[in-house]
N, C-alpha and C positions, 0 to 999 in steps of 0.2 A: 272694737278695732279702732285704729287711728283714723284721723281725717285724711282727705286726699292731699298729696303733695302740692297740688295747685293752690289749695287754700292756705298752705303753710310756706309759701314762697319757694316751692320746689323741695322742701324738706319732708321726709316721710314721717308718718305718725302724728298723733295729737300733740299740739304744742302746749303741753301741760305736765307738771310733775305727777307721777303715778300716785304719790302719797296724797296730794290734794284732790286728785280726781276720784280717789276711792275712799274718801272720808267725808263726814258731814260738814256742812257750813256751820259757822258760829253766828250768834246774834246777841252778844253782850252789848249793853247800852253804852253810849258815850258819857263822859263826865258832864254833869249839868251843874255848873256853878263852882263847886269846890268842896273841900273837906280836909280832915286831919286824921292820919293813921300813924302807927308806929313806924312803918317803912313804906316808901314808894318805890316800886320796881318799874323801871322804864324799859320796855322791850319784852315781848312775850314769845321768845323762842325757847329752846331747851334750857338755856341758862336762866332766863327770867322766870319761866314757869316753875322750874325746879326750885329756884331760890324762894319764890313767893310761897310755894306749897310747903316747903320745909319750915319757913318762918312761921306760917300760920299754925302748922302742926306743933310748933314749939310754944304757941300761946300768944304770938304777936298779931296785931292787926296790920293788914297789908292792902295797898292799892296797886294792882298790876295794870299798867296802861300800855296800849299799843297804838301806833299811828293808823293802822289799818285793822286787819283781823288777826287774831292770835295764831301762832304756829304756821304762818304763811310766808315768812321771810326766808332767811337762809335755812332754817330748820325744815321748812316745807319743801326744800329742793335738795336735801342732802342725799348721800348714798345710804345713810342709816346703818353703817357698820359701827359696832360698839366694841372697841378694841384698844389694847395698850401697845400693840405692835404698829408703830407709826412709820411705815416704810423703813428708812434707816435713820435712827435718831440717837440710840443709846451710846454708841461710840463717841458721837459728837458731844452729848451731854456730859459724859465723864471727862472728856478733854477740856470742856469749857467750864464746868461747874464743880467737878470732883464727884466722887462716888456717892457721898451723902445726899447731895441735892438731886443727883440723877436717880437715886433710889426713891426720893420723895416723889419725883415725877411719875415713876413707874407705879408706886404705891397708890397715888391719887387716882390714876386711871383704872387700876385693878379694883380699887374700892368702889369707883363709880359704876363699873359693870355689875358688881354685886348689889349696889344700891338699887339700880334699875331692876335687877332680877327680883329683889325682895319686894319692891313696890308692885311689880307685876303679880307676884304671888299674893301679897296681902290684899290687894284691891281687885284681884281677879280680872286684870285688864286684858281684853281680847286684842292683842297687838302683834300677833304672829312672832312673839319672842322665841328665838331659838338659839341654842348654844352651837357654835361653829368653831372649827379651828381656823386661825388666821395664818396666812402665808405671805412672806415677802420673798420673791424669787428672783434669781439672777438669770438674765437672758444672754449672757456672754461669759467667756472665760475671764475677761477683765473684771467683771462685777462679782465673780465667784468669791474672790478674796475678801471683798468688803462685806459680802453677805455672811461669810464665815466669821469675820471679825464682829459683826453685829450680833450674831448668835452668842459669841463668847462674852461680849459686853453685857447683853441682856441677862445672861445666865449669872454673871458676877453680881448683878443687882438683886438676885433672888427670883427673877421671873422664870417660870418653868418652861423654857424654850428648848428646842432641839434643832440641830442642823440635819437636813435630809437631802438626799441626792435628787429625788424626783417629787413632783406634785401631780395631783389628778387633773389639772387643767391641761387641755390638749395644745400646749405650746412647748417649744423647745426650751428647756431650762438647764441651768448649770449649778443646781443646788438652791436651797431655800432655808429660811428660818421659819419654823412653825411654832405657834403658841396656841395650845389647846384651850378649850373652855372660854373662848371669846363669844361674841353674840351678834345678832342682827334682830331688827324688829321693824314694825310699821310706826314711824315716829309720831305722826299726827294722831293715830288712834291711841297711842300711849299718852301723849301730852294733853289731848282733849279730855280724857277721863281725869287726869290729875287736876286740870284746870277746873273741872266741874265741882271739885271739892273745895274750891277757894272761896267763892262768894258766901256771905253770911257771917254772923257773929262779928260784925264790924269790919269785914274784909270785902273787897270788891274787885271785879275786873271791868275796866273801861276800854272798850274798843273805839276806833275812829277818833282817837284823842291823841294828838301829836304834842309831845313835849318840845317846847321851843326855847326854853331858858331855865337856868338854875340860879338861885340866890342863896348863898350860905350865910347863916347867922350863927351867933355863939351857941344858941340853944335849939335851933331847928334848921331845916332846909326847906325852901319853897321851890316847887316846880311849877313854872309857868307853862300852861298848855293852851292848845287852841280852843279849849272849852272851859277854862277857869283855872284856879290855883289849887294846888295840893300841898299841904304842909305835913312834915313828918320829922321824926328824930333822925332818920337815916334815909339815904337815897341810894339805890343800886342802878348803875348804868349797864344795861344788858342789851343794848341796841345794835349788837354786832360790831359796829364802830361807835365809840362813845360820842354822843352829840356835844358833850362838854369836854373838849379835848385839849384846850390850851393849858390847863394845869397838867403837868406831866409830859407835855409836848408829844402827845400821841401822834400828831400829824407827821412827826419826823421819825417815828419808831415802828411803823407798820407799812406794808404794801398790800394792795388789793389784787387779787387774782381771780379770774373767771375760769371755770371749767365746764364740761359738757357731759350730758348723760343721755343714753338711749335705753328705752325699755323694749326688749326683744323677745320674740318667740323663736325657739330652736326646736329641731326635730329629734333631739336626743336628751337624755337626762343630764342635768347640770350636776357637777361633782359637789361633794360635801365640803364646804369651806368658803371663806372670803379671801380674795387674792389681790395682791398689788405687786407690780414689778419693782425692782430695787433701784434702777438707774435709767437715765435717758427719758424719753417721752413717757409720761405717766399713763398707765393703763390699769384700771381697777375693775374687778368682777365680783358679783354676788348674784344670788337668785332670790326671788320673793314668791312664796306660795300664793296662788290666786285660785279662784273658784274654777277656772277653766285651764288649770295647769300652771306650771312655774313661769313667772316673768323673769327674764335674765336682764340684769342691769349692768351695763358697761359704762365706765366714765373715763374721762381723760381730756386730752387736747387743751391743756391749760395755757393761759397767757395773761399778762398783766392787764388789768382793767383799763379800757380806753386806748389800748395800744394796738388793737386789731379792728379794722373797720369791716372787713368781709368775714364776719363771725360765722356765716353759713358754711364757710370752708372748713371750719373746725368740726362742725357736725358731720360733714361729708367725710372728712379724714377719719373721724371716729367710727363711722359706719363702715368705711373701707377696711379698717383694722379688724372690726368685729367679724366681718364676712371672711377675713383671712383665717380666722380661728374656728368659727362655727358655720355650718350651713344655716343661714338665717331665713326662717320662714316669713317673718314680718317684723317691721319696726312699728310698734304700737304707740310709743311715746318718745318725745324728745324735750329736754329742758336743760337749762343752764343754771349755774349757781355762782355765788361770790364768796370768797374766803379772804380773811386777813391774816397775813403772815408776819410775825414779829421779827425784830432784828436778830434775835437769837433762837427763834423757832419755838420758844416757850410762851404760853399764853400769859397775859397780864390779868391776875386775879388778886384783888385786895383793895386797899385804900387807893383812891384815885391818885394822890400825890402827897408828899410831905406837907403837913399843915392842913390837909383836907380830911379830917378824921370822921366826918359824917357822910362822906360820899365814897361809894365803892364802885368798882368796875370789874367786868368780866369780858374780855375781848381777846382777839388774836389766836383763835383756836387752830388756825393753820390746816384746815381740811379734816380735823379730827374732833369735831365739836360734840359728838354724841356722848363720849366718855368725858371729855374735858369740860363740856358745859354742865354735866351732872356734877362733876367734881367741884366746879365753881359754886354751884348751889350749896354744896356741903361746906366748903371753906367759908363762904360769905355768911352763911347762917351762924357758924361758930364765931366769926369775927364780930358780927353785929350783936350777938348775945354775950360778948366779952369772954368767950371760952377759947382755950388753946386749940390749935389744929396742927397735926404733924406735917402738913405739906405746905404751910404758908410761905416758908422762906424761898423756895425755888420759884414760885409764881409771883412773888412780891413785885409790883410795878415799880417800886422805888429802887430796884437793882441798878438802874441807869442813873448816874449822878449828874451828868451834864444835861442841862436844860436848854435846848435851842430856843432862840428868840422867835416870837411871832412876828413875821415881817411887817414893817409899817406900811409898805406899799399895798398890802392886801386890803386893808380897810378902805383906802382911797379908791382902789379898783372896784370894790363892791359898791361903794357909794355912787360911782359914775356909770355903773352898768345900766343898760336899757336906753330909753329915750328915742328920739326920732332923728332921721337924717335924710337929706334929699339926695336922690341919685337920678341919673339919666334913665328914662324909661326903657330905652333900647338896651342899655347896659344890663339892667336887672333882668330883663327878659332873656338875654343871652346866657346869663349866669345860671338861671334856674331852669332853662328849657330842657336840659339833659337829665333833670331829676324826675324819675318816674313816680307814679302814684305809690303811696305808702313807703316812700324812701326819703331820706334826709341827707344833708351835706352842709358842712361849714364852708362858706364861700367868702372871698375877699372882694368887697365892692367899694370903690373909691377910698381905699385904705382902711376900711372898717370890716371886721369879721361879723358875719351874720349866720346864725344857724337856721337853715331853711328846711322846712318839711312840707311835702306835697301830700295831702290826704287822699283817700280813695276816690273822692269826688273831683280831684284836680285842684282844689283850693290850696293856696300857698299860705303857710304860717311862718312868721319870722320871729326869731328870738335872739337875744344877746347870748353868745356861747360862753359867757363868763360864769364859771361854777360859783355858786353862792356860798361855798364853804371857804375856799382860800384863793379864789380868783384865777384858777387855771382854766384852760380852754377845753370844753367838752368835745367829744368825738362821737360820730354816729355809729350805732351798733345795728347792722342790717338784719340780724336774725331776731333780736328781741325788740326791735323798733324803739330804741331808747337812745338818749344822749348820756354818754358815760364819761366820767372825769378820770383822766389818766394819772392824776396826782394822788388822790386819797379815796377814790372809788365811789364818790357820790353818783347817783344815777337818777335820771329824769325820764318821764315818758315823752312821746313825740311832741306833745304840746307844752313841755317844760315843767310838768308837775312832778314833785319829788316822788321817787320810788324808793330810794335807799339812802340812808345817812352815810356820812356825817352831816350833810347839809340838812337844814330844817326849812329852807326857803326855796320856792320855785324859781326857775329861770325867769329873767325879766323880759317882757315883751320888747321887741325892737321894731319900731314903726318905720317902715320904708316909705318915704314920700316921693312920688314920681315928679319929675320936673321936665 
């Protein structure tokens, strides 16, 4: 059962991802000094682990590194649907790219589902893998038309979809697209077993090893880490958001979005299927078999990262919606996640940028990372091995030709971050007096912004709120107790330590000197 709401700031259930809470911890060692492999993969979520696994299986030596523990980032907080039915996308893809590239997108995702299914069978992975029909449903007469159009578009690309009038979820609907033979699973149980096959024969997993820089040479790429240097023929950036983002101008081509999840118990059987509504506020449903009965997972209430301070309200809104659909016996878990959405909703998978032939990227999965991240592993393995792949073109990061400039002001702002400044003692006391324990706020004192956090003991911690990626100002997230950047999604804990890239540097301490 979950923890008391009082321990979670008034939120029900345990403040943890169900997947992390029900899977074993890992204990791979950090890098100690350096080494050389054929490929270095940075970031150990579904894209990174799948890529590393497939590369090793193809006979290459691989170093997989993660700043913390593997499969605990975005992949550890997913909804874990494995599907090619991505809300409403195929009508838009056909209009934007044409039928051939839209068919590549559908084919890559369908092939990824089958790749996961085949690996589960081959390695007998106990990850609750189940085939399920996927539904995208209309909740109004207005959205019925676009749902029917989506069914027609998907069908024209060869996907075995159908349009149906009703769905088994107890919500009022006005038609839906259904795609059979999709899937769901326990993502960490799946990935931890794959990862277990990686170390040995010249390949390694290094946890607690943060990549902080990349140097490209003619004949190799060197990754500078917090624990030493790794050299290789190729590097894969699978860090959710690429930490090396200036080539290709990724900072201008994606936005970060946070969404919320609840793990519920209900007093009736959950219907067979995975579900998402077609338009308006996002609501997504699935169930997960557990030893004491199904866990029902509902997700939604998204917002751009760093643009909502009262994030607890999003959990409450989601809970209110869930209770309007089902009689909820208990809320056992609550967690949030972050996704990156590209300018055209298609992930970037391939060479980082023109002229960077040894560095590859997989990013921008737009809330559909289980299939897309697996497809990324398949595509990148082929590219690194010099083989053709039928889906490369639609995902090619080089599809955007214009390259925005990295602003000159950014480096100057980063260099001037931190330091000390004098303030009137009474002034600082007034500004921070209203901040309760375990809460934070960006305050303006004598013309300077200060990120202030009061810990559970009442002590005040002061930081410069300048994000160390591109000098935007972070905002407080009251549910996750973090500082979040509204520009590119970098996140820091309450004390300024990096939680999530693109930043690789902590927030700088801001010393307040009383006068």
